[in-house]
N, C-alpha and C positions, 0 to 999 in steps of 0.2 A: 504493499500500500505506500502510495505517495504520501509527503510530509503534510500533514493537514494544516491549513494557513490559520488555523486558531488553535493548532495543537501544543504539544510538548516543545518548550524551546522559545515559544513566540513573547515577544515584548507587548502584551496587550496591556492597555490602560486598565484600571480597576473598573469595572462595570458598576459597581455600588456606590462609587465617589459622586456621582452627579446628585443622587438624593441626600447623602449626607452633607454636602458642601452647600447646597439649597436650603438647608435647615429640615428637610421631609424626613430625618432620622425620627425612630420610636424607641425611645430608652425606657426605662423601667419610671423614670421620674414624670414621663409624659401619659403614663397609664393612670387613667383616672375613671373608674367606674362610678355610676350613678350613686349617690347616697355614702359615697366612700368616707369613713373617719379617718383622724389621723395621729399617728403615736410618736411620741417621744421617750428615750429610755433617760432614766435617772441613773447617773454613774457615780462612782467615787471620787472624792476630791482627796483621798487619801491614797498612799502606797501601801500602807499595812493598818487595818482597823477592825474592831469590833464594833458593831452597831445595832441600832435598835430603831425600828421604824414607829413614831408617833400614831395616835390615832387618826385615823384617813375619814372620818366621818364627815367634817367639814370640807375637807378637798374634795371627796367625791360629790357632794353636794353644788360645787362650783358650776356655774354656767357652764354647759356644754359638754362637761365631763361624763363619760359612758363607761370607763372601767379603768380601775388599777389592780394591777397585778403585781404583788410581791413575792419573795422565795417561797412563803407559805402555800400560795396559790398554784404552784407549779411541780410540787413533791413527786405527782405522779408520772414527769417526764424523766427520761434519761438523759445522761449528762451528754456533752459534746464528746465523741469518742476521737480516739487518736490510732487510726487502723496502720498507720505509718512508722510501727516499730519495727525494731532489728530482729532478725533470726538468730534464735540464740543467745538472744541478751535479755538478761531479766531486767524489764523496766517495770516498775509498780506505778501504775498509769493514776495520777490524782484524779479525784471527782471534779468534773469541768461542769457546774451548775450553769443551767438556761438563767437563773437569777440567784444571786447569791443570798443566804437565810441570815449570816450574822456576822461573817467576817468577810473583809475585802483583801485581795492582795495586789492589787496595782491600782494606778490611779486611772481612772475609766471602767473600772470593774462593774459591772452592771447590778441595780439593786432593786428596780421598779421598772413598769412598763405602764405608760399613761396613754389612755386613748380617748380622744376628745372629739367634737365636731368640727373644729378647727384646729390647725398647727398651732396658732397662738394660744388658744383655749389650754391645748394639752402643755405648752411650755409654761404656762403660769401655773396652771397645776401641779405640774412637776417640781417648780420652784418654790410651791409653798409646803410640800410634804417638809414635815417635820424630822429630822434625822439625828439622833444620838451617838455621837461619834467619838470612840474611845481610841486613838492611836496606837498602834504597836509597833515595837522595832521593826526595822525594814532595813533591807539591805539591796544596794546597786552595785552592779558591774561582776563580771564571771568569777574574778580572780579573787575578789574580796569576799564572796559567796562561799569560796572554798576554804577559806582561811578556818582555822582552828578558833571555836568562840564566836562565829559570826551568827548574827540573828537567822532563825529559820524561817523559811518561806511557809515551810508545812510543820505542823507540831510533831507528825508521827513519821517523819521520815527526813534523810539529812538534805542539805543541797546539792551534793552529787546526785544530780538524777539517774546519771549511769557512767559508766566507763567500759570501752571495749579498745581492740586494738586490730591492727591488720598487719600482716607481711612476716617476715622471719628474722624474730628479736636475736638469736643467736648467732644467724648468719651476719646480721648486719653488725653487731659486736664484733665479731672477728674481722669484719673488713675494716671497721675503725680502727682496731689496734694495730693492723698493720698500713694505715695510711700515711702520705706523707706529709699530709696537712688536712686540716678540717676547719669548715668555717661556719659560723653559727649567724643566724638571721631569725630577728624577732620581730613580727609586725602586726598592726590592730588592723582588721578588715571590719569598719566601724557599722555599729547599727543603722539600719536606714528607714524613713517611712514611706511605704511602697504607693506614691501619689500615680492615681490615675485621671483620666478627663471627667469622667461622671461617675461619682461616689455610690457606693452600694444602696440598695433600696428593695423593697418587697410590697408588694400588694397580693394581701392574700383574702381569699373568698372561701365561704363554705356553703355548699347548697343543702346542708341537711344530711349527706351522705360522703360528699368527697371534698377535699381541699383541693383549690387551685392557688399556685403559689406563682406570681410573675416576677422575675427577680434579674438582676444582670449577673451571670455567672459564667464560669468556663465549660459547664457542664450540666445540663439541667438534670440528667440520669443520677450523678454523685450526690446532688443535692437532696432529690426526692428519698435515694435508698437511706440517706442518713437521717435525714429529718424525718421522716414518715415512718421508716422502719426502726431506727436507733433511738431517736427521741421521742416522737409521739408515740411508737411502739404499736404503729397499724400497719396491716396489710400495704403493700407497695401500690395496689389498683386504688387505694382509697387517697390517692393524691396525684395531682397533674402539677407538674412544674414548666411553665414556659420563660423564655429568656429571649427577649427582644433584642433590640442592637444593642451593643456593649462598646464603650469608650474606654477600652485599657482593661486589662486583667492582670498580667504579668504574674500569673501564679496566685495573687493573693485573692481573686474571684472564686479561685477552684473550691476553696474549704466551705463548709458549712458554718452559718454563725447564729448566734442567740437571738437575733431579731426575727430570723424565719420562723422559727417554732413560735417566739410569743405571738409574733402577728397572726399564725394560724390559729392559737388558741382564742386569742382576743375575736376573730372572724367566728369561731365557733360559739363563743358565748354571745355575741352579739349580734348574729346572723346579718352582719353588714359588713362591708367590704372595709379592711384594715390596711392602710398604707403608712409605710414608712421610709423616710428618705434621708440618709446620713449626710450631714452637713460637714463642710471641708474640716472646720475644728475637731468635731467628733471622730472623724476619721483617723486623726492623729493619735488617738488614743482607745480608738475602739476596732480598728481590723489590726490583723498580724504585722509586724514588722518584719524588716529583712536583715540577713547577714549576722553580725555580733559575733565575729570570732576572733580571739587572739591566739596566734600561732607562734611554735619555732622550729626553723628548719635548719637541720644541720649537715653539710655536704662534705663526706671525705673524698680525698682525692688522691691519686697516686703521684708519682715524681714527675711524669708526663701530663699531669693534669687531664687526666680521665677519670670521669666518676667513679667511685669504688661502691659508694652506699650512701643511703639518705634515711635520715633518723627526724621524725616529726612528732611533736607534741601539741595537740589541738584543744582549746578551750572553748565551748560553743554555749553562749547564753540562750537558754531557753524562755525565758520568760517566767511569770507565775504560774501557768498552765501549760500543759503539753497541747500544742495546738495538732492539726488534723495529722500531717507529714512531719512535724517537727523533728523528731527523733532522726529520722530517714535523711534530714538534708546534708546534716555535716558528714554523715556516712557516704552520701554521694561524693562529695569533695576527697573523702579518704581514697576512693578507688581510683580517682585520677590525679592521685597525689604526685606521681613521676613525671607528669607530663609527656611532653615528645623526646625524653631522654634515656639513653641507652644506659639504665643504672640497674646493676645486678641484682642489689639485694636493697631492701628498703623495708623499716618498721615504723608504724605510724601508729601513736597512742591516741585516744578520742577520749576525751570526758565532755560533760554536758552537765550544767548546772542552774539551778532554779534561781532567780532572783524577783525582786517585787517590782517587775515591769511587765508592759503589754507582752505576750507570747509572741515567740518568734515562729515563723514559717518559710515556707519556699517563695522566693523571689527572684524574678528573671535570671533563670540559669542553675539555681537551687544547688548551691554545694560546690558546682563546678567554677564560677567565677572565682570564689574562695580558694579553691586547689590552684588553678591558674594565677593567682595573685601571689599565692605564698612561692611556688616553685620558681616563678619568673623574677620575683624581686630577691628570692635566694640566689639565684644563679648569677644575676648582674652585681649582688653584692660580693659574691664569691670572686667573681671576675676582677672587680676593683682590689679587693684586699689580695690578691695573688698577683696583682699586675699585667693582667693579660686584658684584651679588648673584649667586650660583652660577647658580639657577636662571633669572635674567634672561638670563645670557650664555647658558646653554645653551639658552633658547628662541627667542633670537634667531637661533642658528646651526644649528638642527635641519633635517633633511631634513623639507620640506613634502609632505603628502600629493598636492598638484597635482603635485610632481616624481616620484612613481611611475609606472612602474619607473624607478629611479634607479641609476645605475652608478657606483661608487665608483673613485677613484683606483687602486686595487689590484684592479680589474676585477670585483668581487662586483655582481650585480644583484640590488636589493632589490625585491621585486614587491608587498608589500603591507605597510602599519601605519600607525599613526598617534602617532608617537611624540611629538609635543607635547601630544595628547589624554592619552595615558597617564600623562604627568608631571602635566598638570592635575589628572586624577582622583586620583593617589597624595597630591597634596597638599592637596586637599579631604578625603580620609579622614583624612589626619593633623593637620588643622587647622593649616596652614602658617602662616596668618596669626596663631594663637594662640600660638605659639611664645614672642613677647617676654615675655607674661604668665608664661609656666610657665617659662622662663630666670628670671625675676626671684625667682619662688618656691623656685626651687631654690637660688639664691644666697643667700636669707635661712637655707637650711638648711644650709648650707656646704657645696654641691655646685656642680659646672660643669657646666652642661648645654649640649649642640651637637645640632645637627640638620643630617644630610647625606643628600645625594641622589644616587643614581646612573642613569644611563639605560643600557641594555645591549643589542646584538643579538647574535645570533651566528649561524653557517652551520652545519646540521646536517641529520639526516633524508635522507642521501644515500646512506649505506652499502649496498652490496649487489651483485648481486641475492638476492633470498631469493624461495625458492620455498614456496606451502602447498599442502598435499594434503588433502582434506576429504572423509571418507566417513561414509556413511549405515550405521552397524550395526544388527545383527540385532535389538537391545534397542530401535530407534527413536531412539538418542542417535547423537551425533557425533564423530567423533575427527579432530581437526587435527594433521597433522604438520607442524612448521615447523623451520627450523635455527637462529632466535634462540635466544637462551639467558635466562632469567629469572634474575637474582641478587638478586631482592626487590623488582622494580617491579610484580609482580602478573599476569603474562602470562596466566596459568590464568583470570583473569577479563576480561581487557581482550579476548582473542581470541574467548573465549566471546561477548561482547558482540556484536563484529562478525558471528558466525555467527548469534547471535539475530536480527541485523537483517534476515537475510535469510531464517532459517528459523523464527523466533518458538519457540526452545527456551530453557529455563530454565538458569541456568547450570551447575545439576549434571549436566544430560543433555548436556553438551560437556566432552569430555576433549582436553586439549593436551598433547600429546608434543613433548619437547625433548629435546637432549642425548643421542643416540645413531646414530652414525655408520651403525649398520647398518640402522636403521629408517628413517632420513632420508636422503634420497641427497644432499642439498645443503645449506650454509648459510653465510650472512655472519655469523653471530654476533650478539653484541649490542653495540653501541658506536656512539658518534655521535649520541645519541638518534634511532635509526632504527628501533626496533622496531615502531611504530604507523605512521609516515609511510611505510615501506617492507615491513616483514612484514605489516602492518595491510593494506594496500593488496592484497597477497597474498591474504590470508584472506577479505579481502570480495569478491574477484572470483572466488575459488574458491567461497565459500559463493553467489554470485548464480548462477553458472554450475551448481552442483549443484541448486539451487533450480529453474532452468528444467528441468533433467533429472528432477527429481521430478515437475512439473506434467505433462510428457510422459506420464510413467509414470502417474500417477493418471489422466489424461484416458482412457487406454486401459482403465484398471480401472472406472471409472466410467463410460465410454461416453460421454463429453463431449470437448467442444473443449479444447484447452489453454490458448487463451487465456480461457477462462471459470473458469479454476483459481486460487485463491487459497491462501494456507498461512497457516495460523494455530494456535495452541497444538500444536504437533508433528503436525499433519494437514494435507491436502491435500482441501481441499472446491469443491464446485461453487457460485460465487460467489453469494449470496442464497437457498440452500438448505440443507437440512440434510443432504445427501448428502456423505459425506466417507471420506476411507480414511486410517489412521493412519500415521505413518513406519514403524512395525514391521512393520505389513502389507504397505506397499509394499516393503520389504527381502524380503519373503517372495514377492512377486509371480514368477510364471513367467518374465517378461521383464526382470526386475531382474537384469541380467548386472553383474559387477563394475565395468565402465567406465561403467553409468549410475548406479550407486550412489558413484563419484568423481569427484571435480573438481580438477585441479592447474592451478595458476596460480602465473606468477611476475611480478616487476615490479621494474624498475631505472630507475634515472635518474641524469642526473648535474645535474641542478638541486638545489641545496640548497634548503632551507625556512629561512626567518629569524624565529625568534621573537624577540620583544622586549618592554621593558617598562621600568618604571621602580620603583625600590627607595627608600625613605627611611626612614632609621633615626633614632631619637632617643635620646640617651645621657646619662647622668649620670655624673660622675666625682669622686670623692671627692679631693679635693688632699692630705689627709693620708697616703692609702696607695696613690694612683695607680690603684685599681681603677675599672674601666669596667662600669657597668651598660645594659643596652639597655634603655629603658624603654618604648618603642614600637616597632614595626617595620611598615611597610606597604609592601606590592609588589602592583602592577598589572603583570599579564602579557598579552600576546597570543601565543596559541598557535593563532591559526587557527580551530580549533574544538575542542571539549572531548568526548572521548570518554566519559570517567567522571570527574565533578567530585571524588569522593571520593579516587579513586588520584593524579589530578592534584595535588591539595593536599598528599598525603602526599609526591609526589615533591618539591614546591616546598620544602616545610618540611625534609625531610632535605637538600637541599643549600643551603637558608640556613644550617643550622646547620653544615654543612661549613664554609662561607666564614666563618662567626664564628669557627669555630675557629682558622684560618688567621688571621683579622685580630686576634684577640686571644690567642692562647695558642701554636698549634702551631708549632714552630721545629725543623729538624734543624742540630744543630751539630755540626761537626766540631773538634776542635784542629788548628790549622794547624801546630802545632809536631810534634807524634807521628802526626797521620793519624787518630785514633781517632775514633770516633763516639762524641760523648759523650752525646748524648739517644739512648742504645738499649733505652729501656725506658719503661714508663710510670711508673717514677718520676721519670725525669728529660723525659718527653716528654708536655706536657699535651694532653688530649681533652677538648672541650666535652661537658657534662653537661646534664641537663635545666633545671637550674637556671641555666646560662648563657644559655637561650633566652627571648625574651619569647613571650606570647601573640601569634602572628603575626596580622595582617589580611591576608587575600589576596582579590583580585579579578581576573577575567579581564575583558579590554575586547579580543574577539577581533576580528580581520579575516582573514577566509577567504584562506587561501593559494592563490594562484592557479596555481602550479607543481605541485600535490600534487592527485591525484584525490578524496582525503577532505577536502580542505582543512586538513590538520592541520599543525602545525608540530611539531618536535620539542621536547619538554619537560624529560628528564630531568636535562639539565644545566644548566638556566635559572637556578635556586636560587644554585648555586654561583659564577655567572658575576656577578650583580649584587649580591652580599651584601658581598665584601671593600671594593669603592669605598665603597658607601653606609656601612657602619660605620666605615671609615677617615675618611671624609670628615666625618662628626659628629665623631668622637673630635677632629679638627684644627679643626673649627669651636669646640668647647668650649675648647681650649688657646688658639685664638687670641683669642677674646673675652677671655679672663681673663689671659692672658700674652703676645699676641702670639706665640704658637709656632707655626709654620705648616708644621712638617715632622716626620713620625714614621714610621719605618717597620714595616712588620708583623714579627712581630705587637706589638701595642701593649700589653704585658705591664704589669702594676702597677709592677714596678721602673723599666723603661723610661720610663713615664709620669710616675710620680714623681720620677725624677732631672732629668728636662726641667723640672719645676715647680720643685723645689730649687733649679736652676741658675738658672731666671728669677726666682725670688725672691731669691736673692743678688745678681743682677744688677742689680734695681730698689734693693734697699739700697745697692748699692755707687754 
């Protein structure tokens, strides 16, 4: 079959964008059933406290107030569960209540749910509730939490949530014993607030028998199964979950939250729709946070600067409760600890700690950015300490193509890639050899110029199973039902291209339906960069099967052999002739039974894909202000195969900006003395803007994935994985060249950078 003009590899513009850009999107905040009531959550102002809610009679009598739920009203509900535990690791998961009854464990912990006719009335009632607070000792910071005598988050268990390890401890010790040199690097991967465009929300309805929840999510089936089955303890057929347009998710919208169950209970009690929409400030302490690791990596080298072994110690902050997949997130990072390097042996110790903070869970990359940042900062620091150029040390120790498939010390099997080739191509694009001249010119202008490189590899693209149902409709178009969920990635376009590859239909003739548990039987949701590596395979297989079925129908209609049929431009024709039948006519054919017009295929795999690449950032720092400007950014990625280069580049750009935000400005700050979240709004929490991003240079150097039927490797998280170490290595390169400053933790804010420069200047003067 000839390459379809709308198919795989074509740079189609996104079909969904016209409606979204014209304001015709339909988000959860836009859902307004007749007679809907409005809800607010009453949250704790304390990091840790006992409390007692006063008499509610007067509050319930306030104008418009319909219902107030407290912990005593929802004791029949199950807790929010934690399915993301580790095999073989004993984790005593604490009870995560839908509403706390007598003790709160972080600022923002939920204590009551108020429903009223209007949002203002609900807010007024919430502010009127009298609560007697008795503060308890609290603890902020994972290292502090693990110290002897630290206040306990939970009275019946230590602050050490769990401890586990991976790799060969004895082999690593032996390698270190014979090493010519070892270099230790300790870094902070700071906590992030996982901001997206539209905040979470839910509209709950109850018809006397079934619940319907409309909410922004990354997978309607995940939310239904947990909220209905685990929390409400009802059969799954008693709930329908609908997800409309979603403006960003980044992992955070994959999880169930308390408000979904509370709105369902309220709708059942009141027999009216109940709507709760999170405001932006509430999001800062009501939704899960991301990252928050403190890690040390020690590299052992021989006399020729070859890596002998790697030892890592990671302490991950879980927050006050264990969110849905929280324990599993740092473990994902453990698996990728050695990066693209040929390290014969490694040992990684992982500890997780409870603190009196918002729970932490998956955020774009989910453990893989943390792993990449650690190993790439460690390799860079090692190169500086031993007096070798960072790119030279990398190239000397990278896994060679001839070594593939390569099994890492943590058991990952890399199937394909050319890691050194990607690095060289990125260096060529950035004019690596010309950096010295540019640095001299910057110095004349009073600026410090630095260049930083980071390679990366991640394991992704194996979430599933995912099922696709592809149907030829009466108008000759095609409908795809699939359980993944677009949160801005462009699934309407990308899945339409996979259909076009087999059925040669333009994107506007393909309707992609997601986010409705009544219409779609199953779904794994969207996460782990799996929509195309898993969902795409399902769509491709279903489309191919449907194409064969349509050829059989057309052969009967045209009185020809099915082997002579070909598909082109929405028709099936006899190859080499003008005899053809349109899809619309085929749909009306007497033998066109529903089963012949529909194909359903699923795909599941336990083999990850391994996208990889090289990032190079070039920065200039103003020593008088500490401000860092990214002047050049080059990234060369290996995604196996490219379905749509425009969508792919957009995904990479988005991830790059998120990484730049973490590297230079984003920081979640708690006051250790009060336990208060200091950075609780955009007045105090900096987010990257367009002016903070350079004009990116992006190219692919694809090596087809040998474990995926489409040859693709997941791409959605990649930009956020390689960007933090590239930017920070560039910042440190600039500071090292000018002032011998070799360490700064993220975020490299102007104040932090200026302070280091000021201290170095004073030290020189002294």
